[in-house]
C-alpha positions in Angstrom: -22.5 -36.6 -60.5 -19.2 -37.2 -62.3 -17.2 -34.1 -63.1 -17.1 -32.8 -66.6 -13.9 -33.7 -68.5 -11.8 -30.8 -69.8 -10.3 -32.9 -72.6 -10.8 -36.4 -74.0 -8.4 -38.4 -76.1 -5.9 -41.3 -76.0 -2.9 -42.0 -73.9 -0.3 -43.7 -76.1 2.9 -45.6 -75.1 4.4 -47.2 -78.2 1.6 -49.4 -79.6 -0.3 -49.5 -76.3 -3.3 -47.0 -76.5 -6.1 -46.3 -74.1 -8.9 -43.8 -74.1 -8.6 -41.2 -71.3 -10.2 -38.1 -69.9 -8.6 -35.0 -68.3 -10.3 -33.4 -65.3 -9.4 -30.1 -63.5 -7.5 -31.0 -60.2 -7.3 -27.4 -58.8 -9.9 -24.6 -59.2 -10.4 -21.1 -57.8 -14.2 -21.2 -58.5 -14.9 -21.5 -54.8 -13.3 -18.2 -53.9 -15.3 -15.1 -53.1 -15.7 -13.1 -56.3 -17.3 -9.8 -57.1 -19.0 -8.0 -60.0 -18.4 -4.3 -60.8 -21.5 -2.2 -60.2 -22.8 1.3 -60.7 -22.8 2.6 -57.1 -25.8 4.9 -57.8 -28.1 2.4 -59.7 -26.8 -0.9 -58.5 -26.6 -2.2 -62.1 -23.8 -4.4 -63.3 -21.1 -2.8 -65.5 -19.7 -4.3 -68.7 -16.4 -3.6 -70.4 -16.0 -2.0 -73.7 -13.0 -1.5 -76.0 -12.4 2.2 -76.7 -10.2 3.7 -79.4 -7.2 5.3 -77.6 -7.2 8.3 -80.0 -10.9 9.0 -80.8 -12.3 7.8 -77.5 -15.1 6.0 -79.4 -16.3 2.5 -78.6 -15.1 -0.1 -81.1 -17.6 -2.8 -82.0 -16.6 -6.5 -82.0 -16.5 -6.8 -85.8 -14.0 -4.0 -86.0 -11.6 -5.4 -83.3 -8.4 -7.1 -84.4 -5.3 -8.5 -82.6 -2.1 -6.6 -83.1 1.6 -7.3 -82.4 3.6 -4.3 -81.3 6.7 -4.1 -83.7 7.7 -0.7 -82.4 6.4 2.3 -80.6 2.8 2.9 -82.0 3.7 0.5 -84.8 1.4 -2.6 -84.8 1.2 -5.6 -87.1 -2.5 -6.4 -87.5 -3.6 -10.0 -87.6 -7.2 -11.1 -88.3 -8.9 -14.1 -86.7 -8.1 -16.5 -89.5 -4.4 -15.6 -89.5 -4.2 -16.2 -85.7 -6.1 -19.5 -86.1 -3.6 -20.7 -88.7 -0.9 -20.9 -85.9 -3.0 -23.3 -83.8 -1.5 -26.8 -84.0 -3.6 -29.6 -85.4 -4.8 -32.0 -82.7 -5.1 -35.7 -83.1 -6.4 -36.0 -79.5 -3.4 -38.2 -78.6 -1.3 -37.8 -75.5 1.9 -39.4 -76.7 4.3 -40.5 -74.0 7.8 -39.6 -75.3 9.9 -40.7 -72.3 9.9 -42.0 -68.8 12.1 -40.2 -66.2 13.0 -41.1 -62.6 10.8 -39.3 -60.1 13.9 -38.1 -58.3 14.8 -36.1 -61.5 11.6 -34.0 -61.5 12.2 -30.3 -61.1 8.9 -28.9 -59.8 10.0 -25.3 -60.7 8.4 -26.1 -64.1 5.0 -27.2 -62.8 2.1 -25.3 -64.2 -1.4 -26.7 -63.6 -2.5 -30.2 -62.3 -5.2 -32.4 -63.9 -6.5 -35.8 -63.0 -6.2 -38.4 -65.8 -8.6 -41.3 -65.8 -9.8 -43.9 -68.3 -12.8 -42.6 -70.3 -14.5 -46.0 -70.8 -14.3 -49.5 -69.4 -12.6 -50.9 -72.4 -9.5 -48.9 -71.8 -9.4 -49.5 -68.0 -7.1 -52.5 -68.2 -4.5 -50.8 -70.4 -4.7 -47.7 -68.2 -4.1 -49.9 -65.1 -1.1 -51.5 -66.8 0.6 -48.1 -67.5 -0.2 -46.9 -64.0 1.1 -50.0 -62.2 4.2 -50.2 -64.4 5.1 -46.6 -63.5 4.6 -47.3 -59.8 6.8 -50.4 -60.0 9.7 -48.5 -61.6 9.1 -45.2 -59.6 9.0 -43.2 -62.8 7.0 -40.4 -64.3 6.1 -39.9 -68.0 6.7 -37.0 -70.3 3.9 -36.6 -72.9 2.9 -34.1 -75.5 -0.5 -33.1 -76.8 -2.5 -30.2 -78.0 -4.3 -28.9 -75.0 -6.5 -25.7 -75.1 -5.2 -24.7 -78.5 -1.5 -25.0 -77.6 1.0 -27.8 -77.8 1.8 -28.7 -74.2 4.2 -31.0 -72.5 2.8 -32.8 -69.5 4.4 -34.7 -66.6 2.3 -37.8 -65.8 2.6 -39.6 -62.4 0.6 -42.3 -60.6 -1.9 -40.9 -58.2 -4.1 -43.2 -56.2 -6.2 -45.2 -58.7 -5.5 -42.8 -61.5 -2.8 -40.6 -62.9 -1.9 -36.9 -62.3 -1.0 -34.9 -65.4 0.7 -31.6 -64.8 1.2 -29.2 -67.6 4.8 -27.8 -67.6 6.0 -24.3 -68.2 8.3 -23.9 -71.2 12.0 -23.2 -70.4 11.7 -19.6 -71.7 8.9 -19.0 -69.2 11.0 -19.9 -66.2 13.3 -17.1 -65.0 16.9 -18.0 -64.0 17.4 -18.3 -60.2 20.6 -16.3 -60.6 18.6 -13.2 -61.3 16.7 -13.4 -57.9 19.7 -14.6 -55.9 22.4 -12.3 -57.4 22.6 -10.0 -54.4 22.6 -12.6 -51.6 25.9 -12.3 -49.8 28.1 -15.4 -49.3 27.7 -16.2 -45.6 29.1 -19.2 -43.8 27.3 -20.1 -40.5 28.7 -22.3 -37.8 28.9 -22.9 -34.1 26.1 -22.1 -31.7 24.1 -20.0 -34.2 23.7 -23.0 -36.6 23.0 -25.4 -33.7 20.2 -23.3 -32.4 18.7 -23.0 -35.9 18.8 -26.7 -36.4 17.2 -27.3 -33.0 14.3 -24.9 -33.8 13.7 -26.7 -37.1 13.7 -30.1 -35.4 11.1 -28.9 -32.8 8.8 -27.7 -35.6 8.9 -30.7 -37.9 5.4 -31.6 -39.1 3.5 -33.2 -41.9 2.2 -31.9 -45.2 -1.5 -31.4 -44.5 -3.3 -29.2 -47.1 -6.6 -29.4 -45.1 -5.0 -27.2 -42.4 -4.0 -24.5 -44.9 -6.0 -21.3 -44.1 -7.1 -18.8 -46.7 -7.5 -16.0 -44.2 -8.3 -13.4 -46.9 -11.1 -15.3 -48.5 -12.5 -16.3 -45.0 -12.4 -12.6 -44.0 -14.2 -11.5 -47.2 -16.9 -14.1 -46.6 -17.4 -12.7 -43.1 -17.6 -9.1 -44.4 -20.3 -10.2 -47.0 -22.2 -12.1 -44.3 -22.1 -9.0 -41.9 -23.3 -6.8 -44.7 -26.2 -9.1 -45.5 -27.2 -9.3 -41.8 -26.8 -5.5 -41.3 -24.0 -5.9 -38.7 -21.2 -3.4 -38.3 -18.1 -4.3 -40.2 -15.1 -4.1 -37.9 -11.7 -3.6 -39.6 -8.9 -5.9 -38.7 -6.4 -4.3 -36.4 -2.8 -4.6 -37.7 -0.5 -6.6 -35.6 2.0 -4.7 -33.5 5.4 -4.7 -35.1 7.9 -7.0 -33.4 10.9 -5.6 -31.6 14.0 -5.7 -33.7 16.6 -7.7 -31.8 20.0 -9.2 -32.4 19.9 -12.4 -34.6 21.6 -14.5 -32.0 19.2 -13.2 -29.3 16.3 -14.1 -31.6 17.6 -17.6 -32.0 18.1 -18.0 -28.2 14.6 -16.8 -27.5 13.1 -19.0 -30.1 15.0 -22.0 -28.7 13.8 -21.0 -25.2 10.1 -21.1 -26.4 10.5 -24.7 -27.7 12.7 -26.0 -24.9 16.5 -26.2 -24.6 18.3 -28.1 -27.3 19.2 -31.7 -26.4 22.5 -33.3 -27.0 24.1 -31.1 -29.7 26.3 -32.3 -32.5 28.9 -29.8 -31.6 30.4 -29.2 -28.2 30.2 -25.4 -28.4 26.4 -25.5 -28.6 26.1 -28.0 -25.8 28.2 -25.8 -23.5 26.3 -22.6 -24.5 22.9 -24.3 -23.9 24.0 -25.4 -20.4 25.3 -22.0 -19.2 22.6 -19.8 -20.8 19.7 -18.5 -18.7 16.1 -19.2 -19.9 14.7 -16.4 -22.2 12.0 -15.5 -19.6 14.7 -15.0 -16.8 16.9 -12.8 -19.1 13.9 -10.6 -20.0 13.1 -10.3 -16.2 16.7 -9.5 -15.4 16.8 -6.9 -18.2 
């Protein structure tokens, strides 16, 4: 059965228009989820909004949204006033510009969606846009009203369709300088850098999402299964903390586990690799 579209409208490039549908590309619905229960009765609980001063439950018709202008000072907005800010939608995903794929900053990526033609009549125009983007190795920036908000999307060819990723607004992305401000300026060279490069080379792999392991969700599923079957639930033993050792020694031991570095780019590392004892021998000698 075909998935249900989240949004239907038109993809527009200049005077070229084709009907399209947007489908969720990533979902958390398969994760283990829980309901809150009354431990004594086993009945499900439901949430209620309670007045912070009187402690009484507030019914839906008396609830309103409020903007905090100051401490305990709120500007009350009713549903109609909030709705007046929702942008009008013409169901058109208007491509504003094409950009080189190399210029894409994935820091702004929000949620991915599959974009496909919604009927056969638009399939040819859709294919023309897709193949044109592939040929030029570009992505498209488009804007539309999506889920009651004006959103900018990055559209890229993906197999036989397109991938549309909603983008975070600039004010939502925090400057990297805030996170990196306390990182000291360190210049690495010589054997230390050669060993690090060697370790990286020995661990080069491929991007394979199927191998990603959600250990927490799998462990939760096993706990639920054990509970159903009446088996004893065994807590996971914490891993023993690793011994804190010198950074250079850690690099040497890591390189020893993956094999000695081959021909190094710098002479210093080659000499160090040829005169150094294997990690196992050093540990035995110690």
